N, C-alpha and C positions, 0 to 999 in steps of 0.2 A: 357778742355771745349772751346767749340765753343761759338761765338758769333754770337747768333741764330736768327737773319736776316741779316748779314755781309756773303750774299754767293756768287753764278757765278755772274760774269761779265753778266751786263743783254744785248748785243752783242751775246751771246752765246745763247740767246733765239731763235728758230727756226722763220722765219718772212719773210714765204715764202706762198703765196697765201693757198695753200696745208698745210701748218700749222694750219693756221688758220681756213680753212672748217674743220680740224681734231676736234678743238675746238670746233667748232660749233656744231658739229654733237655730240658732247660727251655732251655740257649743252644741245643738245634739247633731247638727251637721259634720261639725269637728271629731265629735266622738265617735260615731257610728263609721267615719272614714278612719279612725283609729285605733278602736276596739279591735286588740291583737286575737289572735285566736285562744289565747291562755286566761282572756280576760282581762287584761290590764291597757288602762285609761292614763297610763301616764305619757308626759310630755316624752319624746324622745332623748330630748337636751336636760332633762332633768333630772339634778344631782342632790343638792340639798333642796330643806322643805320636801321630802320625797315622801315619806312615810303616808300622810293622807292624804295624797294628791288625788289617785285613782280612785278612792274612796269619793272623795269630793265632786269629782265627775261624776258617778254614779248616784249622788245624793241629786245632783243638779240633773240627771236622766229621767231622775222617781221625781220628783218634782214639775216637769216638765210635762211629763204621762198623767201626773196628776191633773193638769190645766187640761193638757190636748188629747188625750187617751189614744196618743200616736199609736200603732199597735207595733211599730220595731221596737215598741222602747223596752216592754217587760225583759225578751229574753235579753238584751244589755245589760239591765241591770243585774239579772240574776245569774249572770258570766261574768260582772266584774266584780260585784260583792264576793261572789264562789273567789275571785283572784284576791280578792284582800284578804278573807279570811283565810286564803292558805295559804298564802305569800307574802301578806305587809303585817303579819300581827306575830310579835315577838313573846316568848316567855323568859328565855334565858337572857341572864345579867350581860348586858353592854358592857364588852369589858372595859377598866380605865371612869367608866359611869362614879360620875366622883360624891352625887347628891345622895345615895340610897341612906334608907334608915331600916330597912330587913332585904339583909340576903337571900339570893332564890327564891323569891318568893312564887313563884311562877305564876305571876300577875300578868296576863297581858299589857303592850306599852308599843306604841311607835318611833319609826328609829328618823332623826334628822339625817343622816346618810345609813346605808346600806350595809357599807361594807363596816362587820364588826371593829367596835375598838377606834373605827375612823374621826369620826368627832362627834363622842356622844354629847358633849356638851346641850345640844340642842335637844336632847328627849323629849325635854318637859315640854316646852310650847308644841312637840311635833303630836306630844301623845293628847296635850290640851285641844289641839286643832283635831286632830282623829276623834275625838271623843265628839266635839260640834258636828263634823259630816255624819257621824253613827245616827245623832238623835232626830239630825233632822230626815235623815233616810228613816228612820223607826217613823217620824211623823208621818211621810209618805208611804208606808212600804204594803199596809194592809189591801190586800187583795190584789197586792202585785209582785208579792215574794213568796214562796212557800212557809206554811209555818214553819217549821225546821229551821230552814235560814233564816228567819227571822228570830226564832229565839236564841240561835247562835248570835246572830248581832249582838242582840239584849245583851246576851250572857258576857260578848266581847265588851261594850261599852261598859256595863256593869266593872270589868276588870279594871280599863281603863279609867275609872273612876277610882277605882280604890287603889290602883299605883301611883294616880297621882297626891292622894289624900293620905294616905298608909305607909306605903312600902318606899316614899322620896319624902324628901324636906319638901315643902310646900314653897312654893313660888322663889325656885334658888336663885332664880337670876334677878329678882328685888325690881322684874316688871310688874305695872301694875295691870296691863291689857293683858297678859299673861297667866295672871292671879283672876282675874276678874271673867276673863272668858272661861278657868277654870269651873268657878262659881254659876256662869250660865249653863254650860255643860253639865252639872248635877243638878241645876233646878229645872231643865228641859228632860234628863234622864228620870226622874222620879215619878214624872208624868204615863212612864210608862212602867212602873212595876208594882207590886200589887200593894196595895193601902197604907200597911203599917209600913212596909218597907219602904217606899216612894216617902213615906210623911220622915222619916228616918233620911234620908239624902237630902231633903229639901230641908231640914232640918240643920243639915250638918252644912251644909250648901251656904246659910244663912248666917249660921256661926264661925265658918271660915271666913266669911268677907267682914266681919265683924270685930276678930278678933285679931285678922293677918293683914287683913287690906286697910278700914275703915281707923283701925288705931293707933296705925303707922305712917298717918297722911302727911304730908310734909305743907307746911306754909308758904305760900307765895301771894306775895300783892293781896292781903287782906284774905285769901281763899285756903283754904285744905283741902288737898288734891292727891291724890291714890300715887305716892312715887315711882318713876320710873326709870329702873336702871340707875337710881342711887341718884336721883332728880327729883325735884316737887313737877316738872312738867316738860315734854318734848313734844314738836308741834309736829311728829310723826305719826307718835303711840299715843298722845293725848287726844286724839279726835275717836281713835279707832277704842282707847279705854270708854269713851262717852258714847261709842255706840252700843258697847257691851252692856253699860250700864241702863241704854235704852231697852235694850231684849228682856234683860234682869227683872225689868219691870215691866214689859210685857206680858213674858213669862209668870212673874210671880205675884204681881200685884204690891211687894214689899214697897211701905213706903219711904224707907233707908233707901232704895238702889233710887227713888226718883229725885230725894233731897239732895243725895249729892249728885246726881247728875245735873242738877239745877245751878249747882255750886261750881261744878267744871264746867257747865256752862258760860255762866255767866263771867266766868276766868277768861275762857277764850274769847270773849265780846271784848272783853276790855281790850284784853293784849293782839287781838289784829286789827289791822289796821283798815283804813276805808275799802281800799282795795285787794283787800285780801294776802297782801303779804305778810309772814310770817317767818322771824327761825329764832334757832333757840334750843336746846334740848340736851340731855346729857347724849345722846346715841347717835343721830341724823338730823345736826344742826338748819340742813336747808332742806331734806326729801321730805317728801308730801304725799301722805296718801290718798287716795282717792274714793272707788267704792266703799271700800271699809268703814270713812268718815261718814257715809253719806244718812245711814240710818240715825247716826247720833247729832249730828248736826241739825237734822232735820226735825228730828223727834222733840230737841228740847229745845231747840229755837222756836218752835212751837209754842213749847208750853212758858216760856218766859217770854214772848215776844221780842225775839234778837233775829236780825237777818243773816244768823250765823254761815248760812247756804254762801256767802262770800267768800269763803276759805278757798284758797285759791291750791287744788289738788294737783295728782299727776290724771289728767287724761288720756293718758294712752292708757292705763287701767279704768275706764270707763265702766264696766261694768263687772269683770272679773281679771284674775291676775292673768298675764301672759307672757310667755316667753319672748326674748329679744324677736322671732319673726313673726310674732304678735299669735303663735298660735296658743287657747288654753291652756291655763293652769290650774289647777282644781283645789289650790294651797287655801283661797279665802271662798270659796262656793259657799258656806254657810251662809256668809254676809250678803252674798244676791240671794240666798231663799228669802231672807231676813227682810230689806228694804224692798222687795217685791212683795212680802203677804203686807207691809205696814201703806196704810193708807193716809200718812198724815202727810200735808200739804206744808210745802216749804213758806215758813214767815219771812216775807221781803224786802217789810220797812223797817228802818233802825229804832232801838227803841230810846225814845226822850229823854230819860232818866239822867240826870246826875251821875258819873259814876268815879270815881276816886284815881283811880287809878289810868284816866281813857279822857279825852279831848277829843270829839268828832262831830263835823258839822259837815254837810256838802261832799266836796272831795278834799277833805281836810282831816287828818285825822294826827292825834299824837297820844302813842302808849307809853306809860309812866310803869319802872321797874318800883322794886320794894322801897327803894329811897327815894323814889318821886322825881329821881334823874329819867328823861325821856328813853326810850330806848331804841324806838323806832319813830318818826317823823317823818308826815309824808303830805305834802304838797305839791301841785302842780303835775303829778303822776310818777314824781322822783320818790325814792324812799332813802333817808338819814338813817345811820345807824352812828352811835356812841363812837367819836373817835379818839384816838391814844395819844398819849405825851407822857412821854416818862414812864410808862408800864402804868399809867392812871389813864381810865375809862369814863369818858364822860360828857353831857354837855354843861359847859359853867365856866366861869371866868378863870381864868392862869396867870398867873404869878410866880417867875422864878423856879417853874418846870412844874409846878404844886396846880393839882384842881381845884378849883372850890367848889365842891359837888357832892362830896360826903356827909353826911349829917350825922351831927354829934347831939341828937336830943329828938324833942317832937318835931315833925315834919307837918307845919298847920297848910288848908287847904282849902279854900270856896271857888265855889262854881257860880257863874252868871249869866242868863241868859238873856236876851233884849234885845229887841226892832232888830233881828236877824242875824244879830251876831252870839257868839259866846266866848267865854272867857274863862279861864282857873288862873287863880294865884297861888301857888306855891312857895310858901315862907320856911328856909334852912338856918337852923344854927350851925355853923360849919368852924370847924378847929384848923388854924391855917399852920404851918411849921413854927410859926413864932408862940405856939399854945393859945392864942389869944380868942375866945368866942367870937365872930363874927354871924352877921342875918343876911343872907343871901334871897333876895326877894326877886322871885321871875314870875313875869306876866305872858300869860297865853292868849291872844286874842284872835279869832278866827271869824270872816263871813263866811266861810266854805267854797271859798275861791283860796282866799292866800291866808297865811300863817304868820302874824307878827308877835314875836317875843323881843320882850323886853329885861332886863336882868339888870340889879340893881344891888350894889353894894359898898358898905364902910371904905371911904378912899384908904390907898395904900400907898407907901412909896416905890418908885419903880414905874415899870410899864407896861400894866397888864392890858392882857387879851383875852376874847369869850371864842372858846371853843364852840364850834356851833354845828357841827355835826360832820361825820363822811358820808358823802354821796356815794349810793352803793349799787343800788338798783330802779329802774323804771319800767312803766307800765307801757309794753308794746302790742296792744291788740287784744290777744288772747295768751299773751306770754310776756312772761316778766326780763329782762334783759340787763347786763351788767351795766354801768357809766359812774363816770367819774365825774359827770357836770349835773348841775339842777340851776332853775332858774331862783335865784338868792340875792339879794340888795343887803345893804348896812347904813345906818344912818352914821356909820364911822366908816372908817377904810377896810376892803374886804379883801381877803385874800385867799386862794387855793393853794394851800401847800403840800408836798409829795417828801416821805420819807428820803433823806438825804443817803440813806445805809440802804447797803442791802441784806437779804439774809429771811430767813422766816419768820422772825420773830419783828419785821418791817414792812406792814401790810400798803403796797401801792395799788390805789382802786384804778390805774391803767393798765394794769396787766389783769389777764385773761383769768387768774387762779380765782376761784370764790372764796367768797367769806369760811363755808364749810370745810374746801380742801385745805383751806390755810388755818383752821383750828383744828383740823384734822394734825395735819405737819405738827402742830406743836402739844399734842394731847401725849400724855405718858404712856399709850397704850394704844395696841394697831387699831387702825383704823374699822372702824364696827362693835367696837368692843374697849375701845377710850372714851374719854367724854370731850369733844368739843368745848364745851364753855369753857371747862376745865384750860385749855387749851388754848382758847382764843386771849384766856384772863394772862396770857404770859403774852402776849403783844405788846411790843415797846414802842411804836410810834407805827399812824399812818396818815394816808390822806387826810387834811385836814379843812375846815372853814376855820377862818379865822376874823375875828371883826377888833377893830379897836375900839376905845369908848366914845361915845358918842361928843360930841362937842358943844359946847352953853348947858353940860349939867351943873348942877347944885355943888359947890366947891368942896363938900365933902364926903362928895358919891363920887363911884366909878357905876357911869350908866351904859349899856351895851344895846343897841337895837337893828334886830336884824327880821327881815322880812322874806318867807317861804313863797314860790309858787309863780314871781314874777322878780324879772330881773331889771325894772325898769326902775329909776334914781327913787331913794326913798327919802322921805321929809319928814324928820319927828320932834316935836320939841319935849323936854321933860325938865318939869320946875318945881318947885315946894309949895302946897297947896294946902296952908294950914300946920297941921301934923304930918300933913301925906304928900302925895306923887301926885303931880295930873300931869298923865302922859296923853301926846294929843299927836292924831295924824290928820290923813285927806276923811278919812274912813270912820275912828270912833274917834271918842275920850273918855278916857279912864282917870279912877282914882283910887289910888291905892291910900286907904285909909289911916290912920293910926288904930292902935290893938284896939278889940272892943275892953269891955268886963271881965270877961274869960279868957284876954289872951289870943282874941282871934281875930285876925288883921280884916278890917273892913275893906271893901270892892263896889267900886260904881262903876256903870258904865251906859254910855249913851250912842248911839249912831248918828253922825254928821248928816245935817242936810242937805242934801243935792242943789 
């Protein structure tokens, strides 16, 4: 079974002018064949996200005309624009819409679904999208539509902006991508207004960004992020927010958008595995956007010097949204226009700067969460998630059902790179059930092919083991597939266990159920509205790799040693070295030294000569 939306890296999508012209030619052919006598360009099966879709395809036809001067397009643009202005602009309040600040304003808006009162909650983002389609069309309408029709469109676009910012609460779904998209719409609209009005709208857009988005950013892994549906980041919508920040900077030149985009880009680079797999977020924990992310990942990847294009997207949406039959859907048309206009090239080499929440070299990567516990381990083409024991999730020593991975105090981190090796030492103060403070030292070393993990903590009575991850997915060419296996070895005894109990709270990696499906099954609200991250936290047990302590370790320590990326036997030695520990393998020798005068643990590393 393959994960439906974790497909190829986005930088593999062709992004030349010729490639975009071919896409526009296909859209043009589909649109001209679909255009109804009334001027409707909506997909026949479109029900949700419908209020902006015909206008979106109209904007693509106008953009195509600007590039090709195809004489079939002016009449189609005028007819389809007339349809939107006549049939898809609503000025009467939608019954049941809960987010109005002004009743009966008479301002135009776009509906998420057309039937009055059927599903009004989506009207705010639909109107943002309609504003973006409108301003893209305004950018290309000169010489294409008559002055009166263009003036009517401009008046509607300005009305959309006022409805979004005056008649309703701003960003009612707490969705960063929607809110930043609204700001972009204002910035683009401002360029079409008389100077004084344009400056007012531009200033209001920047003000909204600062007061309603920037000041409400949420901290995660050392970064401040635009909140997404109540969470810090969503792996579907976060890269879309990055694209909006890219367009905001392209349009306005305001440095604030570049600064915040850089911060979000660095965050994405840190959490993203080498192979491009990612999961997590308050909305869709494994669903990935595709072309909607290209502009932001490409633009900011080039700015920060990181290969963000490795992000795996849904390549079925390679250039535009489509319906089940593959037919074009205009819902994200504005993004196709923007990424066609932008000339930034992909930055394809990884950043070499050490990052606190990431260890990456070659085909190996570890993404660490805010507590410096691995959130994803990648080695040998397999992705390992934190396993669950007794409602506790993580990687770390386990004794009597307690996982020693949640820090009680400052977590110390030291990075070393030398001799073709990369290492990260993480030292955590941890309180156990007995309320005694103990220090867990975790050393991660990679040669770019395998990952060695060594974990040491004070010896405790009993029989502890290392919770070493949940094998979950693996690369399979241009797709990611589910797996319950991985190439792993331990210097102690290694076992792969599965939940003995059945039910939603027990995740067996051998089942066809995805992490996303399991997380939504445990979420408090329906799929698409609940928080799958919150749901996943209710998991009681899961498939887990468990490693016993290393034989021959110092008497006062429990030491665990695991290697990811190879199932060959693992031999490792751990012994005292003055005030520190010497870790020896056939590939490297590392010394975890005593703390320095600032309390920082020392780490030295060298490769073993062949």
